N, C-alpha and C positions, 0 to 999 in steps of 0.2 A: 439445601442452604438458601438463605435469604441474602442475595448478593446485590450490592450497590455498585454501580459502574460510573465513574466520573470521566467523561470523554466527549469529544465530538461524536455526532451521531447522524445518520441519514445524509451524509455529505460526501462530496468528491475529494477525499484526502485519505492518506494512508493510516492516519490515526483512527478516523471513523471506520474505515474498512476493517481494521484489526478488531476494534470493539464490536462491530456488528457480527463479524464471522464467529467470534468466540461467544459473544452474548447470546446470539440466536441459537447457537448449538447448546449452550447451557440451559436455555429455555426449553428446548426439545427434550432435555433430560429430566425435566420436572423441577428444576430449581426456580425459585422466585427471583425476578430481576427488576431492579429500579435503575433507570439511567438518569444521571445528572449531567446535562449537556449545556453548552454555552448558548447565550441569547443569539438568535439568528442574525440580527443586525450587527452584533459585535463580531462574530466569527466571519460574517460575509465581507468584512472590510479587507480580508486577506484574499489575494487573487485566486488561490487554488481551492477555496472553500465555496462550493455551490450545493444547495439542497437538491436531493434527487427524489424525495418522497415526503409525505406528511408523517408526522410523529405518531407513534403508537401511544396508547393510554398510559403505559408505564414510563414514559419519558417526561422529565421535568427540566425546563430551561431555567437554570439557577445561577449562572455566572457570566460575567463579561471577561473576555480575553484581553491580554495586553494589546494595545492598539498598534498599528504600523508606525505611529509616531512615538511609541514608547510609553504611552500613558498606562499606568498600572491598572489591572483589572480587579475584579472583586467577586467573591462568592457570597451569595445571600445565605449565610451559614444556617440560620434558623429553618430555612426551607428544606435543608438537608436533614438536620437533627430531628425534625418532627416525624420523619419517615422511619419505619422499623426495618432494620437489616442486621445481619450478623457480621458482615465483612465488607470492606470497601476496596474495590479494585480501581486504581488510578492509572489511566493512560497518560503518562507523563510526557509532555511536549512543550516546546519553547514558547508557546503563546499562553500557557496557563498563568493565572494569577498566583504565582508561587507563594507569596506571603499568606494569602488567604487559605491556600491548600494546606500549608504547613500548620496554620492555626487549627484548621479543621481536623487534620490527622492527629495532632497532639491531643485535642479535646476528645476525639473518639477513643483514643488509646486510654485516656483516664477513665472513660466510661466502659472500658472492657471490650471495645470494638477494634479489632486489628485492621491494618491497611497493607495492601500489596501494590507495588508499582510495576508498570510495564514501560521500559525506557525507549522513547522515540528520539530524544535529543541526540545530536550528532557530535557534540563536543562539550567538555566539562564546563567551559565558560558560559554556555547557554543556560545552565541549570541554576535556578534561583533558590534552591534549598539543598540540604544534605539528604541523600538517600537513606541515611541512617535512621530517619524518622519512620521508615517502613519496616514491617516485620520481615518481608522478603522482597527482592527486586528481580524482575524478569528482564533479561536482555536477549537479543536475537542471535548474537554470536559473540565469540571471544573478543572481537574488536571493541564492542561496546563496554565490555568489562574492563579492558585495558585503558581505553581512551576517554570514556565518559564517566563511569561510575567511580571506581577506584577508592580505596581507603576505608571501606565500611565493613570489611570482614568477608572472607571467602565464603563462609557458610551462608551468608545472606543472599548471595547472587546466584541465580539459576538461569542457565542458558536454555531457552525454549524458542525454536525458530518461528519466524512469521508464518502464519498458516496459508495454505494454498487451497483453491477450489479443486474438487476432484476432476480427474480427466474425463472428457466426454468422447463419444464416438463421432468421428468426422465422416460426413457423407459426401463432401465435395471432393472431386478429383482435382489434382493440381492442373491449373489452366483450363478448367472446365468452361464451356461456352465460348471458347476461342479468345478468352481474355485472361491475362495473368494479373490478378488483383492484389496490389499492395495497399495496406491500410494503416492509418494512424488515428488515434482518438485522444480527446482530452483538451487541455488548455495550456500546453507548454508554450513558452515564449517563441515567437515566430522564427527566431534565428536557429532554434533547435531542429527545424525542418529543412534547413538549407542543404545539409549533406545529402539527405534523401532525394530532394528535388534535383540536385546536380548529378548525383549518381544515376538516377532514373532517366534523366535526359540523355546521358551517355548510353545507357543500356538500350534505350528505345531505338537507337540507330540500327540495332540488330534484331530487336524484339519490339516492333511497333505496336503489338497487341498488349503491351504493358499499360495499365492504368493505376493511378494513385488516388485512393479514396480517403479523404480527410474529414473526420467528424469532429467539430470543435464545440466545446461548451461555452466559448466566448466568440469574439468576432473572427471572421475568416482571415486567413493569411493572404497577403497580396501576391497572387500568381494568376496568370491569364491563360496558360496552356489548356486546351480543351480536354486533354487526357488526365488533368487533375480535377477530380470531382469533389466539391466541398459541400458540407451540410453543417448547419449550426443546430446543435441538439445536445442536451444533457442526457447521458446514457446511464441507466442502472445496470446491474450485473447481467440481467437477462438480455438487455439491449446490446451490451458489449459482446456477449457470446453469440448472439445472432449475427452481429456484424462480422466477427472473426470466423464464424462458421461459413460465411459466404466469401471469404478472402483466402488468398494463398500464402501471403507473408505479412506478418505484423511488424511494422517499423515503429519502434518505441523511442520517441524523442527523449533524450536525457542529456543535460549539460554535465560538465565535470564539477566536482566539489572536493574540498579538502576535509569535509566532515565525514564521520562514519555514517554510512547510509545503506538502507535496503530499499530496493525498488518494490513498492507495494503493487505497482501496476504489473510487474513481472509475476508476482505471486498470485495476483488476481486472474491473470490470463494464461499462465503456463498450462492449466488444465484444458484449454481450448485446443491444444496440440496444433495450433497454427504457428509455424516457425517464427520465433522472435529474433529480431535484429536490433542491436543498439550499439552506441559508442562505448568503448571500453572505459570504465570509470569505477569509482569506489562503490557505486550502487550494486555492482556485480562481483566484486572481488572475493566475497565469501562463498560463491557458488562453486560447484565442481568445475574443473578446467579440462583442457585437452580434449581427448576423445569422449569424455564423460559430460562435457558442457551441455546444459539444457538451453543455451542461448548462443546466438551467433554474434560475436563482438568484433567491431572493426576499429582501426586506428587512424584512418585517413579516408578521404573520398575515393582515392584510387583503390585502396583496400576494400572499401565498401562495394565499389563497382564489381570487383572480382568475385566477392562473396555472393552478391546478388546473382551474377551469371552462374556461379556454382550451384546455387539453390535452384535455378531454373533448369540447368542441364543435368545435374547429378542426382538421380533419384536415391541412390544409396546414402548420399550425404543428407538429404532431406529426411529419409527414414531414420537415420541415426539420431538426428536432432530431435525428431518427434518422440522417439523411444526414450531418449534422455529426459525430455519434458514429462512424459508419462511417469517415469520412475521418480523424478523429483516431486511431482505433484502427489503421488501416492505416499512417498516417504514423509512428506510434510503436510499431509492433509489436515483440513480443519478438525476432523474427528480425532486424529492422533495428537495434534497440538492441544486441543481442548481436554483430552484425557489427562495430559500432563499438568495443565493449569488447574483443572478440577482436583487432581490429586494434591497439588501444592496448596490450594485454598483449604482443602479438608485438613491437611497436616497443620496448617496455621491455627485452625479452630480447635484442634484436639487439646 
């Protein structure tokens, strides 16, 4: 297939990660890929968008996103039309210039080129077009179908989960080197680290060898304890897995939300088999629960403190979590997810 992909690309966000994981896997399988991405200055106005590498030759920067002030974006449509492709895959997210995307999709359909959407929006009110303009619509779980898409016909909506990187072999023993290393990375708002800092302060009364390594892609958070080790750096996937490979527990900062959401960071890092801890929220509600949970979820600082101590002291608990992580990463691997997307695209072209 000659596939065109409209999406963020080579950036630190869940939309870009999904596009890259699937797009690069399709390339490996011999398909042709053209990526239509947003202008860097435009996308960079959003706090969570940071470039992590230079673009490949098949990437074209052809649209501006809706600005943080609400100014409408625009696709330079002719730059898309002059390229040759069989099908368009749109990573649909709330910063897209929806009117331009709709015009493009309708024009392509008239020319016999179908389009398929992948839904990243978290509520129906965020969406600036009808998903009915697409031949098929991919959602990550049933919540998106019920709360975001709605009303376009059951046969159009396909549930295909967010892809995960494959599990890797861990070589670090827990607490190796007489330090228990807790790690966070990214660019989350500073307040989303407070629970972890407070819980670790308490835990350190009994385990003074605990350290907290924070790698930020923005400015460091304000904290002065010498056991909190901060570094400012934008990490690619290889850098993230190197960081987690040298850590004992991954503390994943996530605020609550009333939107339907999937944690792309969880899917990106579950294959590291470094136990993940995060606040219970909508980001994780579609995951297996109870004894099958691949993530440790807490409800309060007191709860978090107890769970951290349990991770330190209870090897069986740690092993169960990592085994659940391995199973989840394998069941939702990039290859398996891309198999389903590839099959869907082929079915649309038949």
